[in-house]
Every structure is written in structure tokens, then in C-alpha cells.
C-alpha positions as CSV (number, residue, x, y, z in Angstrom):
1,X,3.7,14.9,3.1
2,X,2.0,14.2,6.3
3,X,-0.2,11.4,7.4
4,X,-3.1,12.3,5.1
5,X,-3.0,9.0,3.1
6,X,-3.0,7.0,6.3
7,X,-6.0,9.0,7.6
8,X,-7.8,8.6,4.3
9,X,-7.2,4.9,4.4
10,X,-8.6,4.6,7.9
11,X,-11.7,6.6,7.1
12,X,-12.5,4.7,3.9
13,X,-11.8,1.3,5.4
14,X,-14.0,2.1,8.4
15,X,-16.8,3.3,6.2
16,X,-16.6,0.3,3.9
17,X,-16.7,-2.1,6.8
18,X,-19.7,-0.4,8.4
19,X,-21.7,0.6,5.3
20,X,-20.3,-0.8,2.1
21,X,-21.9,-3.5,-0.1
22,X,-19.1,-5.9,0.9
23,X,-19.0,-4.5,4.5
24,X,-19.5,-6.4,7.7
25,X,-22.5,-4.4,8.8
26,X,-23.6,-3.8,12.4
27,X,-23.3,-7.5,13.3
28,X,-19.6,-7.6,12.4
29,X,-17.6,-10.0,10.2
30,X,-18.2,-13.6,11.0
31,X,-15.5,-15.0,8.8
32,X,-13.1,-13.8,6.0
33,X,-14.3,-14.1,2.5
34,X,-12.1,-16.2,0.2
35,X,-10.8,-14.2,-2.7
36,X,-8.1,-14.5,-5.4
37,X,-4.5,-14.1,-4.2
38,X,-2.3,-11.8,-6.3
39,X,1.4,-11.0,-6.6
40,X,2.3,-7.5,-7.6
41,X,5.6,-6.0,-8.7
42,X,6.0,-2.2,-8.7
43,X,8.8,-0.1,-10.0
44,X,9.0,3.5,-8.8
45,X,11.1,6.6,-8.5
46,X,12.0,7.5,-4.9
47,X,11.8,11.1,-3.8
48,X,13.4,12.3,-0.5
49,X,12.9,16.0,0.5
50,X,11.7,16.6,-3.1
51,X,14.9,15.2,-4.7
52,X,15.1,12.1,-6.8
53,X,17.0,9.2,-5.1
54,X,16.8,6.6,-7.8
55,X,14.6,3.6,-8.4
56,X,12.9,1.1,-6.1
57,X,11.4,-2.4,-6.6
58,X,8.4,-3.2,-4.5
59,X,7.0,-6.8,-4.3
60,X,3.6,-7.3,-2.8
61,X,1.6,-10.4,-1.9
62,X,-2.1,-10.0,-1.5
63,X,-3.4,-12.9,0.6
64,X,-6.5,-15.0,-0.6
65,X,-9.1,-13.6,1.8
66,X,-10.6,-10.3,2.9
67,X,-12.8,-8.8,5.6
68,X,-15.3,-6.6,3.9
69,X,-13.3,-4.6,1.4
70,X,-10.0,-5.1,3.3
71,X,-7.3,-7.5,2.1
72,X,-4.2,-8.5,4.1
73,X,-1.0,-7.6,2.2
74,X,2.7,-8.4,2.7
75,X,5.3,-6.2,1.1
76,X,9.1,-5.9,0.6
77,X,11.0,-3.1,-1.2
78,X,14.6,-2.5,-2.1
79,X,15.8,0.9,-3.3
80,X,18.7,1.6,-5.7
81,X,20.7,2.6,-2.6
82,X,20.1,-0.8,-1.1
83,X,17.7,0.3,1.6
84,X,15.1,-2.3,2.4
85,X,11.6,-2.0,3.8
86,X,9.5,-5.0,4.9
87,X,5.9,-4.7,6.1
88,X,2.4,-6.1,6.5
89,X,-1.0,-4.4,6.6
90,X,-4.2,-3.9,4.8
91,X,-5.4,-2.8,1.4
92,X,-8.8,-1.5,0.2
93,X,-9.9,-1.6,-3.4
94,X,-12.9,0.3,-4.7
95,X,-14.5,-0.1,-8.1
96,X,-14.6,2.8,-10.6
97,X,-16.4,2.8,-14.0
98,X,-15.1,0.8,-17.0
99,X,-13.2,-1.9,-15.1
100,X,-11.0,0.7,-13.4
101,X,-10.3,0.9,-9.6
102,X,-8.9,3.0,-6.8
103,X,-6.7,1.5,-4.1
104,X,-5.6,2.6,-0.7
105,X,-3.3,0.8,1.7
106,X,-1.5,1.1,5.0
107,X,1.4,-1.2,5.9
108,X,3.5,-0.7,9.0
109,X,7.0,-2.1,8.6
110,X,10.7,-2.1,9.3
111,X,13.2,0.0,7.4
112,X,16.8,-1.1,7.1
113,X,19.0,1.9,5.9
114,X,22.2,1.3,4.0
115,X,23.3,4.2,1.7
116,X,19.9,5.9,1.4
117,X,18.5,8.8,3.4
118,X,18.0,8.6,7.2
119,X,14.3,8.3,7.8
120,X,14.7,8.8,11.6
121,X,13.4,5.4,12.8
122,X,13.5,1.7,11.9
123,X,9.6,1.5,12.0
124,X,8.2,3.2,8.9
125,X,4.5,3.3,7.9
126,X,3.9,2.9,4.1
127,X,0.6,4.4,3.0
128,X,-0.4,4.5,-0.7
129,X,-3.1,5.5,-3.2
130,X,-3.4,4.3,-6.7
131,X,-5.7,4.1,-9.7
132,X,-5.7,1.4,-12.3
133,X,-7.4,-1.0,-14.7
134,X,-8.5,-4.6,-14.0
135,X,-8.2,-6.9,-17.0
136,X,-10.7,-9.8,-17.7
137,X,-8.0,-12.4,-16.8
138,X,-7.6,-10.9,-13.3
139,X,-4.4,-9.0,-14.0
140,X,-4.3,-5.3,-12.8
141,X,-2.2,-2.4,-13.9
142,X,-2.0,0.7,-11.8
143,X,-0.2,4.0,-11.1
144,X,0.7,4.3,-7.4
145,X,1.9,7.0,-5.0
146,X,3.4,5.8,-1.7
147,X,4.5,7.8,1.3
148,X,6.6,6.4,4.1
149,X,7.2,8.0,7.5
150,X,7.7,7.0,11.1
151,X,4.5,8.7,12.2
152,X,6.4,11.0,14.6
153,X,7.9,8.0,16.5
154,X,11.1,10.0,16.5
155,X,12.4,13.4,15.4
156,X,13.3,13.8,12.6
157,X,10.4,12.4,10.5
158,X,11.4,13.4,7.0
159,X,9.3,10.9,5.0
160,X,9.9,9.4,1.6
161,X,7.7,9.3,-1.5
162,X,7.6,6.8,-4.4
163,X,5.7,7.2,-7.7
164,X,5.4,3.9,-9.4
165,X,3.8,1.6,-11.9
166,X,2.4,-1.7,-10.5
167,X,1.5,-4.9,-12.3
168,X,-0.5,-7.4,-10.2
169,X,-1.2,-11.0,-11.4
170,X,-3.6,-13.5,-10.0
171,X,-2.1,-16.8,-8.6
């Protein structure tokens, strides 16, 4: 996997900010819009070079404001091997029919390797795409695909993928 998810995120985020219904328009964003904070827990299976590495828990905190369609997000994950990733970035959520949604995110962060695979650098960018359902009480359930890589900061840049199920609850 290459940087396709990161590029898709950048394109969609820029288009939403410029032209979207929640976008900032040509005059820019004056102030963030207050929204509902959410905490999300994701369990996923980690793949490295196409081989299963075990599970991973990923905790996210979506902060209670946004600029256009972009929400600030904090995240931390721990793999079955004990590897840890901590990052912060932005998430975009788009509405789909019947209370469903699509989500894209990009979070740069720090990777601490223990017994897991060598990703080539301590800085790893986590990009993701997901689809899910938003319940009336504000809870969300989604399927997520994440990709992590060092964006060619060093060689090698093998990357790591995670397929997961995420539950997000409003605070």
C-alpha cells in the first residue's frame, strides 16, 4: 500500500473546506464549530507484508469542535506484540444514505517498536478509510481500514495495515 489514502484524505478535506455545505468558503474559517466529542475503541487485525501479526487495540478521542468537515483527533494503539503508536491529526466524515457515513483520516504520530515488525522510522503516518452507521443516540459503528507508513522518511518503508471494527460513543 502506498500513500493513496493520505492523498485521498487531502483531496476530500480540501474540497470540503472550499466547497462543502459545512465548508469554510472563500472567506476562510472564522472560528471552529462546536460539536459533540466522541471516544472510539477499535479492535483490528494487523497485517505486515501481507501476513497476519495479531490484534491491535486503537483508542481515539475526537475533540468537540471542527473546521468545516474536519475534526481534530487524538489516537493511541497497542498491538499484540506490544508495539505502540501515538498520534494526532484530522478526520473527515461524510454522510451517506440511511444514517450511514464514510470517514477518512490522517494522523502523523510516533511508533515505538518492541517485538513487532520494523517499520523503518519512529515517525509513522496513519491514514484510514471507513464506512459505518450512526445511531440515533449519537453512537457510531464502523468498519475501518488503516495504513501506516513513514512516507519515505527512511528506507525501508514497509508499511502496516489494520482491518478493524470501531465503536464510537458520544461524551
